Biotite code that builds the C-alpha atoms (Angstrom):
import biotite.structure as struc

atoms = struc.array([
    struc.Atom([13.940, 15.721, 40.147], chain_id="A", res_id=1, res_name="MET", atom_name="CA", element="C"),
    struc.Atom([11.502, 15.950, 43.037], chain_id="A", res_id=2, res_name="GLN", atom_name="CA", element="C"),
    struc.Atom([11.214, 12.867, 44.976], chain_id="A", res_id=3, res_name="ALA", atom_name="CA", element="C"),
    struc.Atom([8.086, 11.096, 45.453], chain_id="A", res_id=4, res_name="GLN", atom_name="CA", element="C"),
    struc.Atom([5.877, 12.230, 48.195], chain_id="A", res_id=5, res_name="ALA", atom_name="CA", element="C"),
    struc.Atom([4.684, 9.515, 50.621], chain_id="A", res_id=6, res_name="PRO", atom_name="CA", element="C"),
    struc.Atom([1.349, 7.790, 50.630], chain_id="A", res_id=7, res_name="ASP", atom_name="CA", element="C"),
    struc.Atom([-0.893, 9.889, 52.479], chain_id="A", res_id=8, res_name="GLU", atom_name="CA", element="C"),
    struc.Atom([-2.207, 6.327, 54.310], chain_id="A", res_id=9, res_name="ARG", atom_name="CA", element="C"),
    struc.Atom([0.941, 3.702, 54.225], chain_id="A", res_id=10, res_name="SER", atom_name="CA", element="C"),
    struc.Atom([2.747, 6.210, 54.807], chain_id="A", res_id=11, res_name="GLY", atom_name="CA", element="C"),
    struc.Atom([4.757, 4.162, 51.906], chain_id="A", res_id=12, res_name="GLU", atom_name="CA", element="C"),
    struc.Atom([6.418, 6.038, 49.328], chain_id="A", res_id=13, res_name="VAL", atom_name="CA", element="C"),
    struc.Atom([5.242, 4.383, 45.284], chain_id="A", res_id=14, res_name="PRO", atom_name="CA", element="C"),
    struc.Atom([7.294, 3.314, 43.197], chain_id="A", res_id=15, res_name="ASP", atom_name="CA", element="C"),
    struc.Atom([8.097, 5.093, 40.677], chain_id="A", res_id=16, res_name="PRO", atom_name="CA", element="C"),
    struc.Atom([6.201, 4.785, 36.713], chain_id="A", res_id=17, res_name="PRO", atom_name="CA", element="C"),
    struc.Atom([7.112, 2.167, 34.550], chain_id="A", res_id=18, res_name="GLU", atom_name="CA", element="C"),
    struc.Atom([10.079, 3.157, 32.424], chain_id="A", res_id=19, res_name="GLY", atom_name="CA", element="C"),
    struc.Atom([10.676, 6.652, 34.473], chain_id="A", res_id=20, res_name="ALA", atom_name="CA", element="C"),
    struc.Atom([14.434, 7.633, 35.390], chain_id="A", res_id=21, res_name="PRO", atom_name="CA", element="C"),
    struc.Atom([15.774, 6.470, 38.833], chain_id="A", res_id=22, res_name="GLU", atom_name="CA", element="C"),
    struc.Atom([16.641, 9.261, 40.998], chain_id="A", res_id=23, res_name="PRO", atom_name="CA", element="C"),
    struc.Atom([20.138, 11.102, 40.193], chain_id="A", res_id=24, res_name="GLY", atom_name="CA", element="C"),
    struc.Atom([19.438, 9.726, 36.598], chain_id="A", res_id=25, res_name="GLU", atom_name="CA", element="C"),
    struc.Atom([18.483, 12.168, 33.553], chain_id="A", res_id=26, res_name="GLU", atom_name="CA", element="C"),
    struc.Atom([16.116, 11.483, 31.435], chain_id="A", res_id=27, res_name="PRO", atom_name="CA", element="C"),
    struc.Atom([16.660, 9.641, 28.342], chain_id="A", res_id=28, res_name="GLU", atom_name="CA", element="C"),
    struc.Atom([15.645, 12.113, 25.714], chain_id="A", res_id=29, res_name="PRO", atom_name="CA", element="C"),
    struc.Atom([12.533, 11.665, 23.059], chain_id="A", res_id=30, res_name="ARG", atom_name="CA", element="C"),
    struc.Atom([13.352, 10.033, 19.829], chain_id="A", res_id=31, res_name="ARG", atom_name="CA", element="C"),
    struc.Atom([10.114, 11.368, 17.904], chain_id="A", res_id=32, res_name="GLY", atom_name="CA", element="C"),
    struc.Atom([6.528, 10.325, 18.991], chain_id="A", res_id=33, res_name="ARG", atom_name="CA", element="C"),
    struc.Atom([5.987, 6.993, 21.767], chain_id="A", res_id=34, res_name="PRO", atom_name="CA", element="C"),
    struc.Atom([5.642, 3.569, 20.256], chain_id="A", res_id=35, res_name="ARG", atom_name="CA", element="C"),
    struc.Atom([2.842, 0.899, 21.592], chain_id="A", res_id=36, res_name="SER", atom_name="CA", element="C"),
    struc.Atom([3.244, -2.423, 18.297], chain_id="A", res_id=37, res_name="ALA", atom_name="CA", element="C"),
    struc.Atom([0.296, -3.054, 21.116], chain_id="A", res_id=38, res_name="ALA", atom_name="CA", element="C"),
    struc.Atom([-2.049, -0.141, 21.190], chain_id="A", res_id=39, res_name="ALA", atom_name="CA", element="C"),
    struc.Atom([-0.898, 0.597, 17.812], chain_id="A", res_id=40, res_name="GLU", atom_name="CA", element="C"),
    struc.Atom([-3.152, -2.436, 16.683], chain_id="A", res_id=41, res_name="ARG", atom_name="CA", element="C"),
    struc.Atom([-5.436, -1.738, 19.021], chain_id="A", res_id=42, res_name="ALA", atom_name="CA", element="C"),
    struc.Atom([-6.054, 0.839, 17.386], chain_id="A", res_id=43, res_name="ILE", atom_name="CA", element="C"),
    struc.Atom([-6.272, -0.752, 13.677], chain_id="A", res_id=44, res_name="LEU", atom_name="CA", element="C"),
    struc.Atom([-8.312, -3.546, 14.620], chain_id="A", res_id=45, res_name="ASP", atom_name="CA", element="C"),
    struc.Atom([-10.294, -0.739, 16.797], chain_id="A", res_id=46, res_name="ALA", atom_name="CA", element="C"),
    struc.Atom([-11.556, 1.022, 13.564], chain_id="A", res_id=47, res_name="VAL", atom_name="CA", element="C"),
    struc.Atom([-11.868, -2.215, 11.169], chain_id="A", res_id=48, res_name="VAL", atom_name="CA", element="C"),
    struc.Atom([-14.426, -3.561, 14.377], chain_id="A", res_id=49, res_name="GLU", atom_name="CA", element="C"),
    struc.Atom([-16.503, -0.942, 13.510], chain_id="A", res_id=50, res_name="LEU", atom_name="CA", element="C"),
    struc.Atom([-16.062, -0.852, 10.018], chain_id="A", res_id=51, res_name="LEU", atom_name="CA", element="C"),
    struc.Atom([-17.535, -4.336, 10.210], chain_id="A", res_id=52, res_name="GLU", atom_name="CA", element="C"),
    struc.Atom([-20.125, -3.372, 12.388], chain_id="A", res_id=53, res_name="ALA", atom_name="CA", element="C"),
    struc.Atom([-21.766, -1.229, 9.805], chain_id="A", res_id=54, res_name="GLY", atom_name="CA", element="C"),
    struc.Atom([-20.531, 1.871, 10.618], chain_id="A", res_id=55, res_name="GLU", atom_name="CA", element="C"),
    struc.Atom([-18.796, 4.336, 8.163], chain_id="A", res_id=56, res_name="PRO", atom_name="CA", element="C"),
    struc.Atom([-16.221, 6.235, 6.691], chain_id="A", res_id=57, res_name="LEU", atom_name="CA", element="C"),
    struc.Atom([-17.925, 9.537, 8.254], chain_id="A", res_id=58, res_name="ALA", atom_name="CA", element="C"),
    struc.Atom([-19.242, 8.022, 11.535], chain_id="A", res_id=59, res_name="ALA", atom_name="CA", element="C"),
    struc.Atom([-16.009, 6.758, 13.047], chain_id="A", res_id=60, res_name="LEU", atom_name="CA", element="C"),
    struc.Atom([-14.977, 10.183, 15.528], chain_id="A", res_id=61, res_name="SER", atom_name="CA", element="C"),
    struc.Atom([-11.455, 9.989, 17.089], chain_id="A", res_id=62, res_name="ILE", atom_name="CA", element="C"),
    struc.Atom([-13.677, 9.230, 20.343], chain_id="A", res_id=63, res_name="GLU", atom_name="CA", element="C"),
    struc.Atom([-15.763, 6.218, 19.365], chain_id="A", res_id=64, res_name="ARG", atom_name="CA", element="C"),
    struc.Atom([-12.454, 4.416, 18.510], chain_id="A", res_id=65, res_name="ILE", atom_name="CA", element="C"),
    struc.Atom([-10.522, 5.738, 21.270], chain_id="A", res_id=66, res_name="ALA", atom_name="CA", element="C"),
    struc.Atom([-12.984, 4.125, 23.164], chain_id="A", res_id=67, res_name="ARG", atom_name="CA", element="C"),
    struc.Atom([-13.617, 0.838, 21.143], chain_id="A", res_id=68, res_name="THR", atom_name="CA", element="C"),
    struc.Atom([-9.687, -0.119, 21.480], chain_id="A", res_id=69, res_name="ALA", atom_name="CA", element="C"),
    struc.Atom([-9.313, 1.014, 25.949], chain_id="A", res_id=70, res_name="GLY", atom_name="CA", element="C"),
    struc.Atom([-6.923, 4.032, 24.831], chain_id="A", res_id=71, res_name="VAL", atom_name="CA", element="C"),
    struc.Atom([-6.531, 7.332, 25.384], chain_id="A", res_id=72, res_name="GLY", atom_name="CA", element="C"),
    struc.Atom([-7.735, 10.091, 22.715], chain_id="A", res_id=73, res_name="LYS", atom_name="CA", element="C"),
    struc.Atom([-4.030, 11.895, 23.560], chain_id="A", res_id=74, res_name="ALA", atom_name="CA", element="C"),
    struc.Atom([-2.641, 8.182, 22.276], chain_id="A", res_id=75, res_name="THR", atom_name="CA", element="C"),
    struc.Atom([-4.027, 8.448, 18.865], chain_id="A", res_id=76, res_name="ILE", atom_name="CA", element="C"),
    struc.Atom([-3.252, 11.780, 18.392], chain_id="A", res_id=77, res_name="TYR", atom_name="CA", element="C"),
    struc.Atom([0.594, 10.804, 19.185], chain_id="A", res_id=78, res_name="ARG", atom_name="CA", element="C"),
    struc.Atom([0.634, 8.485, 16.528], chain_id="A", res_id=79, res_name="ARG", atom_name="CA", element="C"),
    struc.Atom([-1.242, 10.330, 13.937], chain_id="A", res_id=80, res_name="TRP", atom_name="CA", element="C"),
    struc.Atom([-2.483, 13.613, 13.488], chain_id="A", res_id=81, res_name="ALA", atom_name="CA", element="C"),
    struc.Atom([-5.929, 12.987, 12.247], chain_id="A", res_id=82, res_name="GLY", atom_name="CA", element="C"),
    struc.Atom([-9.161, 10.640, 11.170], chain_id="A", res_id=83, res_name="LYS", atom_name="CA", element="C"),
    struc.Atom([-7.641, 10.867, 7.272], chain_id="A", res_id=84, res_name="GLU", atom_name="CA", element="C"),
    struc.Atom([-3.806, 9.002, 7.827], chain_id="A", res_id=85, res_name="GLU", atom_name="CA", element="C"),
    struc.Atom([-4.882, 6.490, 10.165], chain_id="A", res_id=86, res_name="LEU", atom_name="CA", element="C"),
    struc.Atom([-7.379, 5.303, 8.190], chain_id="A", res_id=87, res_name="PHE", atom_name="CA", element="C"),
    struc.Atom([-4.679, 5.164, 5.154], chain_id="A", res_id=88, res_name="VAL", atom_name="CA", element="C"),
    struc.Atom([-3.312, 2.827, 7.712], chain_id="A", res_id=89, res_name="ASP", atom_name="CA", element="C"),
    struc.Atom([-5.774, 0.563, 8.418], chain_id="A", res_id=90, res_name="VAL", atom_name="CA", element="C"),
    struc.Atom([-5.669, 0.146, 4.797], chain_id="A", res_id=91, res_name="LEU", atom_name="CA", element="C"),
    struc.Atom([-1.979, -0.780, 4.083], chain_id="A", res_id=92, res_name="ARG", atom_name="CA", element="C"),
    struc.Atom([-3.196, -3.060, 7.356], chain_id="A", res_id=93, res_name="ALA", atom_name="CA", element="C"),
    struc.Atom([-6.060, -5.034, 5.811], chain_id="A", res_id=94, res_name="ILE", atom_name="CA", element="C"),
    struc.Atom([-4.843, -4.911, 2.124], chain_id="A", res_id=95, res_name="GLU", atom_name="CA", element="C"),
    struc.Atom([-2.190, -7.441, 0.838], chain_id="A", res_id=96, res_name="PRO", atom_name="CA", element="C"),
    struc.Atom([1.802, -6.303, 2.029], chain_id="A", res_id=97, res_name="PRO", atom_name="CA", element="C"),
    struc.Atom([3.404, -4.331, -0.802], chain_id="A", res_id=98, res_name="GLU", atom_name="CA", element="C"),
    struc.Atom([5.926, -6.236, -2.671], chain_id="A", res_id=99, res_name="PRO", atom_name="CA", element="C"),
    struc.Atom([9.907, -6.773, -1.452], chain_id="A", res_id=100, res_name="GLU", atom_name="CA", element="C"),
    struc.Atom([11.750, -5.519, -5.022], chain_id="A", res_id=101, res_name="VAL", atom_name="CA", element="C"),
    struc.Atom([15.360, -5.350, -5.852], chain_id="A", res_id=102, res_name="SER", atom_name="CA", element="C"),
    struc.Atom([16.007, -1.699, -6.757], chain_id="A", res_id=103, res_name="GLY", atom_name="CA", element="C"),
    struc.Atom([18.375, -3.345, -9.382], chain_id="A", res_id=104, res_name="THR", atom_name="CA", element="C"),
    struc.Atom([15.872, -6.000, -11.742], chain_id="A", res_id=105, res_name="GLY", atom_name="CA", element="C"),
    struc.Atom([14.024, -3.625, -14.867], chain_id="A", res_id=106, res_name="GLY", atom_name="CA", element="C"),
    struc.Atom([11.432, -6.321, -16.298], chain_id="A", res_id=107, res_name="LEU", atom_name="CA", element="C"),
    struc.Atom([12.147, -8.329, -13.171], chain_id="A", res_id=108, res_name="ARG", atom_name="CA", element="C"),
    struc.Atom([10.942, -5.664, -10.691], chain_id="A", res_id=109, res_name="ASP", atom_name="CA", element="C"),
    struc.Atom([7.937, -4.009, -12.926], chain_id="A", res_id=110, res_name="LEU", atom_name="CA", element="C"),
    struc.Atom([5.760, -7.923, -13.360], chain_id="A", res_id=111, res_name="ARG", atom_name="CA", element="C"),
    struc.Atom([6.864, -7.970, -9.491], chain_id="A", res_id=112, res_name="VAL", atom_name="CA", element="C"),
    struc.Atom([5.047, -4.814, -9.107], chain_id="A", res_id=113, res_name="LEU", atom_name="CA", element="C"),
    struc.Atom([2.510, -5.275, -11.602], chain_id="A", res_id=114, res_name="LEU", atom_name="CA", element="C"),
    struc.Atom([1.601, -9.156, -10.170], chain_id="A", res_id=115, res_name="GLU", atom_name="CA", element="C"),
    struc.Atom([1.179, -6.893, -6.678], chain_id="A", res_id=116, res_name="SER", atom_name="CA", element="C"),
    struc.Atom([-1.578, -4.551, -8.153], chain_id="A", res_id=117, res_name="MET", atom_name="CA", element="C"),
    struc.Atom([-3.338, -8.242, -9.340], chain_id="A", res_id=118, res_name="ARG", atom_name="CA", element="C"),
    struc.Atom([-3.532, -9.433, -5.777], chain_id="A", res_id=119, res_name="THR", atom_name="CA", element="C"),
    struc.Atom([-4.484, -6.563, -4.487], chain_id="A", res_id=120, res_name="ARG", atom_name="CA", element="C"),
    struc.Atom([-7.481, -6.510, -6.689], chain_id="A", res_id=121, res_name="GLY", atom_name="CA", element="C"),
    struc.Atom([-7.944, -10.088, -6.140], chain_id="A", res_id=122, res_name="LEU", atom_name="CA", element="C"),
    struc.Atom([-8.129, -9.033, -2.378], chain_id="A", res_id=123, res_name="ALA", atom_name="CA", element="C"),
    struc.Atom([-11.468, -6.127, -3.117], chain_id="A", res_id=124, res_name="GLN", atom_name="CA", element="C"),
    struc.Atom([-12.948, -8.886, -4.669], chain_id="A", res_id=125, res_name="ARG", atom_name="CA", element="C"),
    struc.Atom([-12.900, -11.035, -2.174], chain_id="A", res_id=126, res_name="SER", atom_name="CA", element="C"),
    struc.Atom([-12.866, -8.961, 0.936], chain_id="A", res_id=127, res_name="SER", atom_name="CA", element="C"),
    struc.Atom([-17.052, -7.238, 1.210], chain_id="A", res_id=128, res_name="VAL", atom_name="CA", element="C"),
    struc.Atom([-14.917, -4.879, 3.994], chain_id="A", res_id=129, res_name="LEU", atom_name="CA", element="C"),
    struc.Atom([-11.777, -3.743, 1.734], chain_id="A", res_id=130, res_name="LEU", atom_name="CA", element="C"),
    struc.Atom([-14.808, -2.971, -1.190], chain_id="A", res_id=131, res_name="HIS", atom_name="CA", element="C"),
    struc.Atom([-16.634, -0.810, 1.027], chain_id="A", res_id=132, res_name="ASN", atom_name="CA", element="C"),
    struc.Atom([-14.085, 1.375, 2.979], chain_id="A", res_id=133, res_name="VAL", atom_name="CA", element="C"),
    struc.Atom([-13.028, 2.165, -0.996], chain_id="A", res_id=134, res_name="PHE", atom_name="CA", element="C"),
    struc.Atom([-16.224, 2.807, -2.160], chain_id="A", res_id=135, res_name="ALA", atom_name="CA", element="C"),
    struc.Atom([-17.086, 5.394, 0.302], chain_id="A", res_id=136, res_name="GLN", atom_name="CA", element="C"),
    struc.Atom([-13.362, 7.368, 0.417], chain_id="A", res_id=137, res_name="MET", atom_name="CA", element="C"),
    struc.Atom([-13.953, 8.549, -3.246], chain_id="A", res_id=138, res_name="LYS", atom_name="CA", element="C"),
    struc.Atom([-16.724, 10.668, -1.278], chain_id="A", res_id=139, res_name="SER", atom_name="CA", element="C"),
    struc.Atom([-14.209, 11.805, 1.123], chain_id="A", res_id=140, res_name="HIS", atom_name="CA", element="C"),
    struc.Atom([-11.591, 14.257, -0.785], chain_id="A", res_id=141, res_name="PRO", atom_name="CA", element="C"),
    struc.Atom([-8.997, 14.954, 2.051], chain_id="A", res_id=142, res_name="LYS", atom_name="CA", element="C"),
    struc.Atom([-9.476, 10.952, 2.739], chain_id="A", res_id=143, res_name="LEU", atom_name="CA", element="C"),
    struc.Atom([-8.385, 10.369, -0.724], chain_id="A", res_id=144, res_name="TRP", atom_name="CA", element="C"),
    struc.Atom([-6.411, 12.666, -1.528], chain_id="A", res_id=145, res_name="HIS", atom_name="CA", element="C"),
    struc.Atom([-3.809, 11.252, 1.479], chain_id="A", res_id=146, res_name="GLU", atom_name="CA", element="C"),
    struc.Atom([-4.194, 7.382, 0.083], chain_id="A", res_id=147, res_name="TYR", atom_name="CA", element="C"),
    struc.Atom([-2.848, 8.929, -2.950], chain_id="A", res_id=148, res_name="GLN", atom_name="CA", element="C"),
    struc.Atom([0.054, 10.555, -1.824], chain_id="A", res_id=149, res_name="CYS", atom_name="CA", element="C"),
    struc.Atom([0.881, 8.350, 0.737], chain_id="A", res_id=150, res_name="THR", atom_name="CA", element="C"),
    struc.Atom([0.257, 5.483, -1.082], chain_id="A", res_id=151, res_name="VAL", atom_name="CA", element="C"),
    struc.Atom([-0.908, 5.163, -4.933], chain_id="A", res_id=152, res_name="ILE", atom_name="CA", element="C"),
    struc.Atom([2.302, 8.249, -5.699], chain_id="A", res_id=153, res_name="ALA", atom_name="CA", element="C"),
    struc.Atom([5.197, 6.046, -4.507], chain_id="A", res_id=154, res_name="PRO", atom_name="CA", element="C"),
    struc.Atom([3.577, 2.592, -6.582], chain_id="A", res_id=155, res_name="ARG", atom_name="CA", element="C"),
    struc.Atom([4.070, 4.648, -10.024], chain_id="A", res_id=156, res_name="ARG", atom_name="CA", element="C"),
    struc.Atom([7.006, 6.226, -8.522], chain_id="A", res_id=157, res_name="LEU", atom_name="CA", element="C"),
    struc.Atom([9.096, 2.118, -8.297], chain_id="A", res_id=158, res_name="ALA", atom_name="CA", element="C"),
    struc.Atom([7.154, 0.814, -11.310], chain_id="A", res_id=159, res_name="MET", atom_name="CA", element="C"),
    struc.Atom([8.829, 4.001, -13.505], chain_id="A", res_id=160, res_name="VAL", atom_name="CA", element="C"),
    struc.Atom([12.006, 3.797, -11.765], chain_id="A", res_id=161, res_name="ALA", atom_name="CA", element="C"),
    struc.Atom([11.474, 0.356, -12.944], chain_id="A", res_id=162, res_name="ALA", atom_name="CA", element="C"),
    struc.Atom([10.929, 1.037, -16.487], chain_id="A", res_id=163, res_name="VAL", atom_name="CA", element="C"),
    struc.Atom([13.795, 2.986, -16.293], chain_id="A", res_id=164, res_name="ARG", atom_name="CA", element="C"),
    struc.Atom([16.218, 0.640, -15.255], chain_id="A", res_id=165, res_name="ARG", atom_name="CA", element="C"),
    struc.Atom([14.898, -1.450, -18.296], chain_id="A", res_id=166, res_name="ALA", atom_name="CA", element="C"),
    struc.Atom([15.407, 0.593, -20.159], chain_id="A", res_id=167, res_name="VAL", atom_name="CA", element="C"),
    struc.Atom([18.915, 1.177, -18.733], chain_id="A", res_id=168, res_name="GLU", atom_name="CA", element="C"),
    struc.Atom([19.627, -2.742, -19.125], chain_id="A", res_id=169, res_name="ALA", atom_name="CA", element="C"),
    struc.Atom([18.724, -2.330, -23.254], chain_id="A", res_id=170, res_name="GLY", atom_name="CA", element="C"),
    struc.Atom([15.569, -5.172, -21.860], chain_id="A", res_id=171, res_name="GLU", atom_name="CA", element="C"),
    struc.Atom([13.255, -2.531, -23.491], chain_id="A", res_id=172, res_name="LEU", atom_name="CA", element="C"),
    struc.Atom([13.643, 0.696, -26.509], chain_id="A", res_id=173, res_name="ARG", atom_name="CA", element="C"),
    struc.Atom([15.823, 3.619, -24.983], chain_id="A", res_id=174, res_name="ASP", atom_name="CA", element="C"),
    struc.Atom([13.416, 6.348, -27.551], chain_id="A", res_id=175, res_name="ASP", atom_name="CA", element="C"),
    struc.Atom([10.264, 5.630, -25.622], chain_id="A", res_id=176, res_name="THR", atom_name="CA", element="C"),
    struc.Atom([9.429, 8.231, -22.542], chain_id="A", res_id=177, res_name="ASP", atom_name="CA", element="C"),
    struc.Atom([9.413, 6.282, -19.402], chain_id="A", res_id=178, res_name="VAL", atom_name="CA", element="C"),
    struc.Atom([6.392, 7.113, -18.445], chain_id="A", res_id=179, res_name="GLU", atom_name="CA", element="C"),
    struc.Atom([4.233, 6.757, -21.155], chain_id="A", res_id=180, res_name="LEU", atom_name="CA", element="C"),
    struc.Atom([5.978, 2.906, -21.440], chain_id="A", res_id=181, res_name="MET", atom_name="CA", element="C"),
    struc.Atom([5.596, 2.709, -17.672], chain_id="A", res_id=182, res_name="ASP", atom_name="CA", element="C"),
    struc.Atom([1.532, 3.615, -18.412], chain_id="A", res_id=183, res_name="ASP", atom_name="CA", element="C"),
    struc.Atom([1.318, 0.890, -21.591], chain_id="A", res_id=184, res_name="LEU", atom_name="CA", element="C"),
    struc.Atom([1.900, -1.665, -18.577], chain_id="A", res_id=185, res_name="PHE", atom_name="CA", element="C"),
    struc.Atom([0.668, -0.491, -15.497], chain_id="A", res_id=186, res_name="LEU", atom_name="CA", element="C"),
    struc.Atom([-2.962, 0.429, -18.245], chain_id="A", res_id=187, res_name="GLY", atom_name="CA", element="C"),
    struc.Atom([-4.423, -2.829, -18.805], chain_id="A", res_id=188, res_name="PRO", atom_name="CA", element="C"),
    struc.Atom([-3.837, -4.655, -14.728], chain_id="A", res_id=189, res_name="MET", atom_name="CA", element="C"),
    struc.Atom([-5.140, -1.072, -13.994], chain_id="A", res_id=190, res_name="LEU", atom_name="CA", element="C"),
    struc.Atom([-8.663, -2.106, -16.510], chain_id="A", res_id=191, res_name="VAL", atom_name="CA", element="C"),
    struc.Atom([-8.825, -5.345, -15.202], chain_id="A", res_id=192, res_name="ARG", atom_name="CA", element="C"),
    struc.Atom([-8.277, -5.336, -11.308], chain_id="A", res_id=193, res_name="THR", atom_name="CA", element="C"),
    struc.Atom([-10.526, -1.551, -10.865], chain_id="A", res_id=194, res_name="ILE", atom_name="CA", element="C"),
    struc.Atom([-12.857, -1.066, -14.094], chain_id="A", res_id=195, res_name="HIS", atom_name="CA", element="C"),
    struc.Atom([-13.722, -4.323, -14.563], chain_id="A", res_id=196, res_name="ARG", atom_name="CA", element="C"),
    struc.Atom([-14.113, -6.030, -12.020], chain_id="A", res_id=197, res_name="PRO", atom_name="CA", element="C"),
    struc.Atom([-15.619, -9.321, -13.442], chain_id="A", res_id=198, res_name="ASP", atom_name="CA", element="C"),
    struc.Atom([-12.703, -9.558, -15.546], chain_id="A", res_id=199, res_name="ALA", atom_name="CA", element="C"),
    struc.Atom([-10.550, -12.665, -15.455], chain_id="A", res_id=200, res_name="PRO", atom_name="CA", element="C"),
    struc.Atom([-7.130, -12.082, -12.949], chain_id="A", res_id=201, res_name="LEU", atom_name="CA", element="C"),
    struc.Atom([-5.274, -15.435, -14.281], chain_id="A", res_id=202, res_name="PRO", atom_name="CA", element="C"),
    struc.Atom([-2.164, -16.136, -12.223], chain_id="A", res_id=203, res_name="GLU", atom_name="CA", element="C"),
    struc.Atom([0.310, -15.413, -15.651], chain_id="A", res_id=204, res_name="ASP", atom_name="CA", element="C"),
    struc.Atom([-1.467, -12.297, -16.196], chain_id="A", res_id=205, res_name="LEU", atom_name="CA", element="C"),
    struc.Atom([1.406, -9.865, -15.643], chain_id="A", res_id=206, res_name="ALA", atom_name="CA", element="C"),
    struc.Atom([3.751, -12.329, -17.802], chain_id="A", res_id=207, res_name="ASP", atom_name="CA", element="C"),
    struc.Atom([1.017, -12.195, -20.199], chain_id="A", res_id=208, res_name="ARG", atom_name="CA", element="C"),
    struc.Atom([0.653, -7.754, -20.028], chain_id="A", res_id=209, res_name="ILE", atom_name="CA", element="C"),
    struc.Atom([5.020, -7.213, -19.766], chain_id="A", res_id=210, res_name="ILE", atom_name="CA", element="C"),
    struc.Atom([4.908, -10.438, -23.228], chain_id="A", res_id=211, res_name="ALA", atom_name="CA", element="C"),
    struc.Atom([2.464, -8.004, -24.833], chain_id="A", res_id=212, res_name="LEU", atom_name="CA", element="C"),
    struc.Atom([3.389, -4.617, -24.677], chain_id="A", res_id=213, res_name="ALA", atom_name="CA", element="C"),
    struc.Atom([7.437, -5.294, -25.471], chain_id="A", res_id=214, res_name="ILE", atom_name="CA", element="C"),
    struc.Atom([6.381, -7.260, -28.232], chain_id="A", res_id=215, res_name="GLU", atom_name="CA", element="C"),
    struc.Atom([3.613, -5.574, -30.414], chain_id="A", res_id=216, res_name="GLY", atom_name="CA", element="C"),
    struc.Atom([0.380, -5.709, -31.541], chain_id="A", res_id=217, res_name="LEU", atom_name="CA", element="C"),
    struc.Atom([0.571, -5.311, -35.378], chain_id="A", res_id=218, res_name="ALA", atom_name="CA", element="C"),
    struc.Atom([-0.033, -8.929, -37.157], chain_id="A", res_id=219, res_name="PRO", atom_name="CA", element="C"),
    struc.Atom([2.780, -10.584, -37.402], chain_id="A", res_id=220, res_name="ARG", atom_name="CA", element="C"),
    struc.Atom([4.319, -10.958, -41.077], chain_id="A", res_id=221, res_name="ARG", atom_name="CA", element="C"),
    struc.Atom([4.165, -14.369, -42.928], chain_id="A", res_id=222, res_name="PRO", atom_name="CA", element="C"),
    struc.Atom([7.236, -16.060, -43.850], chain_id="A", res_id=223, res_name="VAL", atom_name="CA", element="C"),
    struc.Atom([8.448, -14.409, -47.097], chain_id="A", res_id=224, res_name="ALA", atom_name="CA", element="C"),
    struc.Atom([9.060, -17.707, -49.854], chain_id="A", res_id=225, res_name="ARG", atom_name="CA", element="C"),
    struc.Atom([11.669, -17.353, -52.355], chain_id="A", res_id=226, res_name="PRO", atom_name="CA", element="C"),
    struc.Atom([10.900, -15.796, -55.742], chain_id="A", res_id=227, res_name="ALA", atom_name="CA", element="C"),
    struc.Atom([10.907, -19.050, -58.317], chain_id="A", res_id=228, res_name="GLY", atom_name="CA", element="C"),
    struc.Atom([10.053, -21.838, -55.397], chain_id="A", res_id=229, res_name="GLY", atom_name="CA", element="C"),
    struc.Atom([6.868, -22.583, -56.352], chain_id="A", res_id=230, res_name="ALA", atom_name="CA", element="C"),
    struc.Atom([7.814, -23.290, -60.054], chain_id="A", res_id=231, res_name="ALA", atom_name="CA", element="C"),
    struc.Atom([10.990, -25.632, -58.844], chain_id="A", res_id=232, res_name="GLY", atom_name="CA", element="C"),
    struc.Atom([8.423, -27.456, -57.288], chain_id="A", res_id=233, res_name="ARG", atom_name="CA", element="C"),
    struc.Atom([6.442, -27.924, -60.664], chain_id="A", res_id=234, res_name="SER", atom_name="CA", element="C"),
])
């Protein structure tokens, strides 16, 4: 390692940059891209600030975001390959957090995942920012594709896995396609949260969906009366 040159004005050798190895030490190997929680938070907050100020997604440039966050563009590019990946992380930051599931339960985990969908639906209804961002995303194919691949697809896989565990545990029938059963659980919640924004989202909605899917929609058969019962009472 080369010795640092003395400062021409003072004749003193300046201190090494923070985090730099001491003389004679080998630098530590890099472990992936460098991270700074404060820098990342500033960048995410900058995007939210600009969106709340009315800036459309299409108008947000990396340069504008970096200037608002008080960081260099290189700081952003070290963490995200482009705007699409950054915007997806912004959405993750302002949406309700992903639920924690046991990974071993069947219907129990399925209920947790459905409840998470319900709370996200409530958040989109109550947050003008979330509503506007999702509306704009659909007109940006690359951003929508990134969100589908990195957020929606893992959520769907988690639900299918929960349904499969429920089948293995004997909670659901084992003679029906697992993905079709998943659609039967998922469909009503999607309709309520996305396609019918005025539909109620009560706290027991996940439980009701699961119960209805399991019980079926066939009318309940009347209890058969014993033959001759009427005559015996006459």
